[in-house]
N, CA, C and O atoms as a GROMACS GRO file, in nm:
protein
  456
    1MET      N    1   0.084  -0.118   0.000
    1MET     CA    2   0.000   0.000   0.000
    1MET      C    3   0.088   0.124   0.000
    1MET      O    4   0.166   0.146   0.093
    2ALA      N    5   0.077   0.206  -0.103
    2ALA     CA    6   0.160   0.326  -0.116
    2ALA      C    7   0.086   0.446  -0.058
    2ALA      O    8  -0.035   0.460  -0.076
    3PHE      N    9   0.160   0.531   0.010
    3PHE     CA   10   0.103   0.653   0.066
    3PHE      C   11   0.144   0.770  -0.022
    3PHE      O   12   0.258   0.778  -0.066
    4PRO      N   13   0.050   0.863  -0.050
    4PRO     CA   14   0.088   0.977  -0.132
    4PRO      C   15   0.197   1.059  -0.064
    4PRO      O   16   0.190   1.087   0.055
    5GLY      N   17   0.298   1.098  -0.140
    5GLY     CA   18   0.407   1.178  -0.087
    5GLY      C   19   0.513   1.098  -0.013
    5GLY      O   20   0.612   1.156   0.031
    6PHE      N   21   0.495   0.967   0.001
    6PHE     CA   22   0.591   0.883   0.072
    6PHE      C   23   0.693   0.828  -0.027
    6PHE      O   24   0.657   0.762  -0.124
    7HIS      N   25   0.818   0.856  -0.003
    7HIS     CA   26   0.926   0.811  -0.090
    7HIS      C   27   1.028   0.736  -0.006
    7HIS      O   28   1.114   0.798   0.055
    8PRO      N   29   1.020   0.602  -0.002
    8PRO     CA   30   1.111   0.526   0.084
    8PRO      C   31   1.257   0.539   0.045
    8PRO      O   32   1.346   0.510   0.125
    9SER      N   33   1.285   0.584  -0.080
    9SER     CA   34   1.425   0.596  -0.121
    9SER      C   35   1.492   0.719  -0.058
    9SER      O   36   1.615   0.726  -0.054
   10MET      N   37   1.413   0.815  -0.010
   10MET     CA   38   1.471   0.935   0.050
   10MET      C   39   1.518   0.906   0.192
   10MET      O   40   1.445   0.846   0.271
   11GLU      N   41   1.638   0.948   0.221
   11GLU     CA   42   1.689   0.932   0.357
   11GLU      C   43   1.630   1.041   0.445
   11GLU      O   44   1.595   1.148   0.397
   12ARG      N   45   1.620   1.013   0.574
   12ARG     CA   46   1.570   1.114   0.667
   12ARG      C   47   1.676   1.220   0.688
   12ARG      O   48   1.793   1.190   0.707
   13VAL      N   49   1.633   1.344   0.682
   13VAL     CA   50   1.724   1.457   0.696
   13VAL      C   51   1.670   1.547   0.805
   13VAL      O   52   1.553   1.584   0.803
   14GLY      N   53   1.754   1.583   0.901
   14GLY     CA   54   1.714   1.674   1.007
   14GLY      C   55   1.700   1.816   0.954
   14GLY      O   56   1.754   1.849   0.848
   15TYR      N   57   1.628   1.901   1.028
   15TYR     CA   58   1.605   2.038   0.984
   15TYR      C   59   1.734   2.118   0.967
   15TYR      O   60   1.747   2.194   0.872
   16ILE      N   61   1.828   2.100   1.058
   16ILE     CA   62   1.954   2.177   1.049
   16ILE      C   63   2.030   2.140   0.923
   16ILE      O   64   2.078   2.227   0.851
   17ASP      N   65   2.042   2.010   0.896
   17ASP     CA   66   2.110   1.965   0.775
   17ASP      C   67   2.034   2.009   0.651
   17ASP      O   68   2.094   2.054   0.553
   18ALA      N   69   1.901   1.997   0.654
   18ALA     CA   70   1.819   2.039   0.540
   18ALA      C   71   1.835   2.189   0.515
   18ALA      O   72   1.849   2.232   0.401
   19MET      N   73   1.834   2.268   0.622
   19MET     CA   74   1.850   2.412   0.609
   19MET      C   75   1.986   2.446   0.548
   19MET      O   76   1.995   2.532   0.459
   20ALA      N   77   2.090   2.380   0.594
   20ALA     CA   78   2.225   2.405   0.540
   20ALA      C   79   2.230   2.372   0.391
   20ALA      O   80   2.286   2.449   0.313
   21ARG      N   81   2.173   2.260   0.352
   21ARG     CA   82   2.173   2.221   0.210
   21ARG      C   83   2.094   2.319   0.125
   21ARG      O   84   2.138   2.358   0.016
   22ILE      N   85   1.978   2.360   0.176
   22ILE     CA   86   1.892   2.451   0.100
   22ILE      C   87   1.958   2.588   0.085
   22ILE      O   88   1.958   2.645  -0.024
   23VAL      N   89   2.015   2.640   0.193
   23VAL     CA   90   2.084   2.770   0.185
   23VAL      C   91   2.201   2.762   0.088
   23VAL      O   92   2.221   2.852   0.008
   24ARG      N   93   2.276   2.655   0.096
   24ARG     CA   94   2.390   2.636   0.004
   24ARG      C   95   2.343   2.637  -0.141
   24ARG      O   96   2.407   2.697  -0.227
   25GLU      N   97   2.233   2.569  -0.168
   25GLU     CA   98   2.180   2.562  -0.304
   25GLU      C   99   2.126   2.698  -0.350
   25GLU      O  100   2.147   2.737  -0.465
   26LEU      N  101   2.056   2.768  -0.262
   26LEU     CA  102   1.998   2.897  -0.300
   26LEU      C  103   2.104   3.005  -0.320
   26LEU      O  104   2.080   3.102  -0.391
   27ARG      N  105   2.220   2.988  -0.260
   27ARG     CA  106   2.328   3.086  -0.279
   27ARG      C  107   2.378   3.087  -0.423
   27ARG      O  108   2.443   3.183  -0.464
   28ASN      N  109   2.348   2.982  -0.499
   28ASN     CA  110   2.389   2.979  -0.640
   28ASN      C  111   2.316   3.085  -0.721
   28ASN      O  112   2.359   3.119  -0.832
   29GLY      N  113   2.205   3.138  -0.668
   29GLY     CA  114   2.132   3.245  -0.736
   29GLY      C  115   2.032   3.198  -0.839
   29GLY      O  116   1.971   3.280  -0.908
   30VAL      N  117   2.013   3.068  -0.851
   30VAL     CA  118   1.918   3.014  -0.948
   30VAL      C  119   1.784   2.992  -0.877
   30VAL      O  120   1.778   2.915  -0.781
   31PRO      N  121   1.677   3.059  -0.923
   31PRO     CA  122   1.547   3.038  -0.857
   31PRO      C  123   1.496   2.896  -0.880
   31PRO      O  124   1.497   2.847  -0.993
   32LEU      N  125   1.452   2.831  -0.774
   32LEU     CA  126   1.399   2.694  -0.782
   32LEU      C  127   1.269   2.687  -0.705
   32LEU      O  128   1.251   2.757  -0.604
   33SER      N  129   1.178   2.603  -0.752
   33SER     CA  130   1.055   2.579  -0.677
   33SER      C  131   1.086   2.485  -0.561
   33SER      O  132   1.193   2.426  -0.554
   34ILE      N  133   0.990   2.473  -0.470
   34ILE     CA  134   1.008   2.382  -0.358
   34ILE      C  135   1.021   2.238  -0.408
   34ILE      O  136   1.102   2.161  -0.356
   35GLY      N  137   0.942   2.204  -0.508
   35GLY     CA  138   0.951   2.070  -0.566
   35GLY      C  139   1.087   2.044  -0.630
   35GLY      O  140   1.143   1.935  -0.616
   36GLU      N  141   1.139   2.144  -0.701
   36GLU     CA  142   1.271   2.129  -0.763
   36GLU      C  143   1.380   2.114  -0.658
   36GLU      O  144   1.471   2.032  -0.673
   37LEU      N  145   1.372   2.195  -0.552
   37LEU     CA  146   1.469   2.181  -0.442
   37LEU      C  147   1.461   2.042  -0.381
   37LEU      O  148   1.563   1.979  -0.353
   38SER      N  149   1.340   1.994  -0.361
   38SER     CA  150   1.320   1.862  -0.302
   38SER      C  151   1.386   1.753  -0.386
   38SER      O  152   1.458   1.668  -0.334
   39ARG      N  153   1.360   1.757  -0.515
   39ARG     CA  154   1.417   1.655  -0.603
   39ARG      C  155   1.570   1.668  -0.613
   39ARG      O  156   1.642   1.568  -0.607
   40LYS      N  157   1.618   1.790  -0.628
   40LYS     CA  158   1.761   1.812  -0.646
   40LYS      C  159   1.842   1.772  -0.522
   40LYS      O  160   1.950   1.715  -0.534
   41LEU      N  161   1.788   1.803  -0.403
   41LEU     CA  162   1.860   1.777  -0.279
   41LEU      C  163   1.821   1.645  -0.214
   41LEU      O  164   1.880   1.606  -0.113
   42ASP      N  165   1.722   1.576  -0.271
   42ASP     CA  166   1.672   1.449  -0.217
   42ASP      C  167   1.625   1.466  -0.072
   42ASP      O  168   1.658   1.388   0.017
   43ILE      N  169   1.544   1.572  -0.054
   43ILE     CA  170   1.483   1.602   0.077
   43ILE      C  171   1.333   1.605   0.056
   43ILE      O  172   1.285   1.655  -0.046
   44ASP      N  173   1.258   1.552   0.151
   44ASP     CA  174   1.113   1.550   0.143
   44ASP      C  175   1.058   1.690   0.116
   44ASP      O  176   1.106   1.788   0.174
   45ARG      N  177   0.958   1.699   0.029
   45ARG     CA  178   0.901   1.827  -0.011
   45ARG      C  179   0.844   1.904   0.108
   45ARG      O  180   0.859   2.026   0.115
   46ARG      N  181   0.780   1.835   0.202
   46ARG     CA  182   0.726   1.904   0.319
   46ARG      C  183   0.836   1.963   0.405
   46ARG      O  184   0.821   2.072   0.460
   47THR      N  185   0.948   1.892   0.417
   47THR     CA  186   1.062   1.944   0.493
   47THR      C  187   1.117   2.068   0.426
   47THR      O  188   1.148   2.166   0.493
   48VAL      N  189   1.131   2.066   0.294
   48VAL     CA  190   1.181   2.183   0.220
   48VAL      C  191   1.087   2.301   0.242
   48VAL      O  192   1.133   2.412   0.268
   49GLY      N  193   0.957   2.278   0.233
   49GLY     CA  194   0.861   2.386   0.254
   49GLY      C  195   0.869   2.445   0.392
   49GLY      O  196   0.863   2.567   0.408
   50ARG      N  197   0.882   2.361   0.492
   50ARG     CA  198   0.892   2.411   0.630
   50ARG      C  199   1.021   2.487   0.653
   50ARG      O  200   1.021   2.589   0.722
   51VAL      N  201   1.132   2.440   0.595
   51VAL     CA  202   1.259   2.511   0.608
   51VAL      C  203   1.249   2.648   0.542
   51VAL      O  204   1.299   2.746   0.597
   52ILE      N  205   1.186   2.656   0.425
   52ILE     CA  206   1.169   2.785   0.357
   52ILE      C  207   1.086   2.878   0.445
   52ILE      O  208   1.118   2.997   0.455
   53ASP      N  209   0.980   2.826   0.507
   53ASP     CA  210   0.898   2.908   0.597
   53ASP      C  211   0.981   2.962   0.713
   53ASP      O  212   0.967   3.079   0.750
   54VAL      N  213   1.065   2.879   0.771
   54VAL     CA  214   1.152   2.922   0.882
   54VAL      C  215   1.249   3.028   0.835
   54VAL      O  216   1.270   3.127   0.905
   55LEU      N  217   1.310   3.010   0.718
   55LEU     CA  218   1.404   3.108   0.665
   55LEU      C  219   1.336   3.243   0.642
   55LEU      O  220   1.394   3.348   0.669
   56LEU      N  221   1.212   3.240   0.592
   56LEU     CA  222   1.138   3.365   0.572
   56LEU      C  223   1.108   3.433   0.705
   56LEU      O  224   1.120   3.555   0.716
   57ASP      N  225   1.071   3.355   0.806
   57ASP     CA  226   1.044   3.412   0.938
   57ASP      C  227   1.170   3.472   0.999
   57ASP      O  228   1.165   3.579   1.059
   58ILE      N  229   1.281   3.403   0.985
   58ILE     CA  230   1.408   3.453   1.039
   58ILE      C  231   1.447   3.583   0.969
   58ILE      O  232   1.488   3.679   1.033
   59GLN      N  233   1.433   3.584   0.837
   59GLN     CA  234   1.464   3.705   0.761
   59GLN      C  235   1.378   3.822   0.808
   59GLN      O  236   1.428   3.933   0.825
   60GLU      N  237   1.251   3.797   0.828
   60GLU     CA  238   1.159   3.901   0.874
   60GLU      C  239   1.198   3.952   1.013
   60GLU      O  240   1.193   4.072   1.039
   61ALA      N  241   1.236   3.860   1.101
   61ALA     CA  242   1.275   3.900   1.237
   61ALA      C  243   1.400   3.987   1.234
   61ALA      O  244   1.409   4.085   1.308
   62PHE      N  245   1.497   3.952   1.151
   62PHE     CA  246   1.621   4.028   1.146
   62PHE      C  247   1.605   4.162   1.075
   62PHE      O  248   1.691   4.249   1.089
   63ASN      N  249   1.497   4.180   1.000
   63ASN     CA  250   1.471   4.312   0.941
   63ASN      C  251   1.432   4.413   1.047
   63ASN      O  252   1.461   4.531   1.033
   64SER      N  253   1.366   4.368   1.154
   64SER     CA  254   1.321   4.461   1.257
   64SER      C  255   1.404   4.455   1.384
   64SER      O  256   1.397   4.546   1.468
   65GLN      N  257   1.483   4.350   1.400
   65GLN     CA  258   1.562   4.334   1.521
   65GLN      C  259   1.702   4.286   1.488
   65GLN      O  260   1.725   4.226   1.383
   66ALA      N  261   1.794   4.313   1.578
   66ALA     CA  262   1.932   4.265   1.563
   66ALA      C  263   1.968   4.185   1.688
   66ALA      O  264   1.918   4.214   1.797
   67ILE      N  265   2.052   4.087   1.672
   67ILE     CA  266   2.097   4.009   1.787
   67ILE      C  267   2.218   4.080   1.848
   67ILE      O  268   2.311   4.119   1.779
   68THR      N  269   2.212   4.096   1.979
   68THR     CA  270   2.326   4.153   2.051
   68THR      C  271   2.384   4.045   2.142
   68THR      O  272   2.312   3.959   2.191
   69THR      N  273   2.513   4.051   2.163
   69THR     CA  274   2.579   3.956   2.252
   69THR      C  275   2.664   4.034   2.352
   69THR      O  276   2.714   4.143   2.323
   70GLU      N  277   2.678   3.976   2.469
   70GLU     CA  278   2.755   4.042   2.574
   70GLU      C  279   2.813   3.935   2.666
   70GLU      O  280   2.745   3.837   2.699
   71LYS      N  281   2.936   3.953   2.706
   71LYS     CA  282   3.000   3.862   2.801
   71LYS      C  283   2.996   3.928   2.938
   71LYS      O  284   3.048   4.037   2.958
   72ARG      N  285   2.932   3.860   3.033
   72ARG     CA  286   2.927   3.908   3.172
   72ARG      C  287   2.982   3.797   3.262
   72ARG      O  288   2.915   3.698   3.289
   73GLY      N  289   3.102   3.817   3.305
   73GLY     CA  290   3.166   3.714   3.387
   73GLY      C  291   3.181   3.586   3.305
   73GLY      O  292   3.243   3.586   3.199
   74ARG      N  293   3.123   3.477   3.355
   74ARG     CA  294   3.130   3.350   3.284
   74ARG      C  295   3.012   3.329   3.189
   74ARG      O  296   3.008   3.233   3.112
   75ARG      N  297   2.914   3.422   3.197
   75ARG     CA  298   2.794   3.406   3.115
   75ARG      C  299   2.808   3.479   2.982
   75ARG      O  300   2.875   3.583   2.973
   76PHE      N  301   2.746   3.425   2.880
   76PHE     CA  302   2.741   3.485   2.748
   76PHE      C  303   2.595   3.516   2.720
   76PHE      O  304   2.516   3.424   2.698
   77LEU      N  305   2.556   3.643   2.720
   77LEU     CA  306   2.418   3.684   2.704
   77LEU      C  307   2.385   3.715   2.559
   77LEU      O  308   2.463   3.780   2.489
   78VAL      N  309   2.272   3.667   2.514
   78VAL     CA  310   2.224   3.689   2.378
   78VAL      C  311   2.084   3.748   2.388
   78VAL      O  312   2.001   3.698   2.464
   79ALA      N  313   2.056   3.854   2.311
   79ALA     CA  314   1.924   3.916   2.315
   79ALA      C  315   1.893   3.981   2.181
   79ALA      O  316   1.983   4.009   2.102
   80PHE      N  317   1.764   4.003   2.157
   80PHE     CA  318   1.722   4.081   2.041
   80PHE      C  319   1.717   4.227   2.081
   80PHE      O  320   1.674   4.260   2.192
   81LYS      N  321   1.760   4.315   1.993
   81LYS     CA  322   1.753   4.458   2.016
   81LYS      C  323   1.676   4.518   1.898
   81LYS      O  324   1.706   4.490   1.782
   82GLU      N  325   1.577   4.600   1.930
   82GLU     CA  326   1.494   4.663   1.828
   82GLU      C  327   1.580   4.757   1.743
   82GLU      O  328   1.657   4.837   1.797
   83ARG      N  329   1.567   4.746   1.612
   83ARG     CA  330   1.638   4.840   1.523
   83ARG      C  331   1.566   4.974   1.524
   83ARG      O  332   1.450   4.982   1.563
   84GLY      N  333   1.635   5.078   1.481
   84GLY     CA  334   1.574   5.211   1.473
   84GLY      C  335   1.460   5.215   1.374
   84GLY      O  336   1.456   5.136   1.280
   85ALA      N  337   1.366   5.306   1.394
   85ALA     CA  338   1.247   5.316   1.308
   85ALA      C  339   1.284   5.346   1.163
   85ALA      O  340   1.225   5.288   1.072
   86ALA      N  341   1.380   5.434   1.140
   86ALA     CA  342   1.418   5.469   1.002
   86ALA      C  343   1.479   5.349   0.931
   86ALA      O  344   1.448   5.322   0.815
   87ILE      N  345   1.566   5.278   1.001
   87ILE     CA  346   1.629   5.160   0.941
   87ILE      C  347   1.524   5.053   0.914
   87ILE      O  348   1.524   4.991   0.808
   88ARG      N  349   1.434   5.032   1.012
   88ARG     CA  350   1.329   4.932   0.997
   88ARG      C  351   1.240   4.963   0.877
   88ARG      O  352   1.202   4.873   0.803
   89LYS      N  353   1.206   5.092   0.858
   89LYS     CA  354   1.120   5.132   0.747
   89LYS      C  355   1.190   5.106   0.613
   89LYS      O  356   1.127   5.054   0.520
   90SER      N  357   1.318   5.140   0.603
   90SER     CA  358   1.389   5.117   0.477
   90SER      C  359   1.409   4.969   0.449
   90SER      O  360   1.399   4.926   0.334
   91LEU      N  361   1.436   4.890   0.553
   91LEU     CA  362   1.452   4.747   0.533
   91LEU      C  363   1.319   4.682   0.495
   91LEU      O  364   1.316   4.593   0.410
   92ARG      N  365   1.212   4.726   0.556
   92ARG     CA  366   1.080   4.669   0.527
   92ARG      C  367   1.043   4.697   0.382
   92ARG      O  368   0.989   4.609   0.314
   93SER      N  369   1.071   4.817   0.331
   93SER     CA  370   1.036   4.850   0.194
   93SER      C  371   1.127   4.779   0.094
   93SER      O  372   1.088   4.756  -0.020
   94ALA      N  373   1.248   4.745   0.136
   94ALA     CA  374   1.344   4.679   0.047
   94ALA      C  375   1.323   4.529   0.037
   94ALA      O  376   1.371   4.466  -0.058
   95THR      N  377   1.253   4.471   0.130
   95THR     CA  378   1.239   4.325   0.131
   95THR      C  379   1.093   4.284   0.141
   95THR      O  380   1.047   4.240   0.246
   96HIS      N  381   1.022   4.298   0.033
   96HIS     CA  382   0.883   4.252   0.029
   96HIS      C  383   0.886   4.101   0.008
   96HIS      O  384   0.932   4.053  -0.095
   97VAL      N  385   0.836   4.027   0.106
   97VAL     CA  386   0.840   3.880   0.102
   97VAL      C  387   0.701   3.827   0.074
   97VAL      O  388   0.606   3.862   0.143
   98VAL      N  389   0.690   3.743  -0.027
   98VAL     CA  390   0.564   3.676  -0.056
   98VAL      C  391   0.567   3.544   0.020
   98VAL      O  392   0.656   3.462  -0.001
   99ARG      N  393   0.468   3.524   0.107
   99ARG     CA  394   0.465   3.405   0.190
   99ARG      C  395   0.384   3.296   0.125
   99ARG      O  396   0.287   3.322   0.054
  100ARG      N  397   0.426   3.173   0.151
  100ARG     CA  398   0.348   3.057   0.109
  100ARG      C  399   0.228   3.048   0.200
  100ARG      O  400   0.236   3.083   0.318
  101ASN      N  401   0.118   3.001   0.149
  101ASN     CA  402  -0.002   2.982   0.229
  101ASN      C  403   0.006   2.843   0.292
  101ASN      O  404  -0.017   2.743   0.224
  102THR      N  405   0.039   2.836   0.421
  102THR     CA  406   0.058   2.707   0.487
  102THR      C  407  -0.036   2.691   0.604
  102THR      O  408  -0.090   2.789   0.655
  103GLN      N  409  -0.054   2.568   0.644
  103GLN     CA  410  -0.136   2.539   0.761
  103GLN      C  411  -0.052   2.532   0.888
  103GLN      O  412  -0.105   2.514   0.997
  104PHE      N  413   0.080   2.546   0.874
  104PHE     CA  414   0.169   2.532   0.988
  104PHE      C  415   0.204   2.669   1.044
  104PHE      O  416   0.242   2.758   0.968
  105GLY      N  417   0.190   2.686   1.172
  105GLY     CA  418   0.226   2.812   1.236
  105GLY      C  419   0.339   2.791   1.334
  105GLY      O  420   0.343   2.853   1.440
  106LEU      N  421   0.433   2.703   1.298
  106LEU     CA  422   0.537   2.662   1.391
  106LEU      C  423   0.624   2.778   1.438
  106LEU      O  424   0.669   2.779   1.552
  107TRP      N  425   0.649   2.875   1.352
  107TRP     CA  426   0.746   2.978   1.385
  107TRP      C  427   0.681   3.114   1.397
  107TRP      O  428   0.746   3.216   1.375
  108SER      N  429   0.554   3.118   1.434
  108SER     CA  430   0.482   3.244   1.442
  108SER      C  431   0.539   3.337   1.550
  108SER      O  432   0.519   3.458   1.544
  109PHE      N  433   0.610   3.281   1.649
  109PHE     CA  434   0.667   3.365   1.753
  109PHE      C  435   0.775   3.457   1.699
  109PHE      O  436   0.810   3.556   1.764
  110LEU      N  437   0.829   3.428   1.582
  110LEU     CA  438   0.932   3.512   1.523
  110LEU      C  439   0.873   3.623   1.437
  110LEU      O  440   0.944   3.717   1.400
  111LYS      N  441   0.744   3.614   1.405
  111LYS     CA  442   0.686   3.709   1.312
  111LYS      C  443   0.679   3.848   1.374
  111LYS      O  444   0.652   3.864   1.493
  112ARG      N  445   0.704   3.945   1.291
  112ARG     CA  446   0.706   4.084   1.332
  112ARG      C  447   0.566   4.128   1.370
  112ARG      O  448   0.470   4.097   1.299
  113LYS      N  449   0.552   4.198   1.480
  113LYS     CA  450   0.424   4.252   1.524
  113LYS      C  451   0.408   4.391   1.463
  113LYS      O  452   0.493   4.479   1.483
  114GLU      N  453   0.299   4.410   1.390
  114GLU     CA  454   0.277   4.541   1.324
  114GLU      C  455   0.158   4.610   1.382
  114GLU      O  456   0.125   4.721   1.340
   0.00000   0.00000   0.00000
């Protein structure tokens, strides 16, 4: 009995590895669909779609916030710092992102509040 979308020949790939492969492939500058990325990288299509969603959310978060780091004694502190309004406005206008319509809201905590 075959299940739709089930490909036993594909090896299981974790999100971190999948993200690294996808970013490496997209750096080539050639636009690819999610299906094309899936076939080319031998990663499940749903995993590719979810990784793309996470990358879009991360990009959106970094448009409005920056990560700051600080060493205090033995501790290493990491925090988000709000970017200035002028910078945020110019970055927002420069990066119009078209989102995929998905049923997954896994990374909604990263989405910018407007």
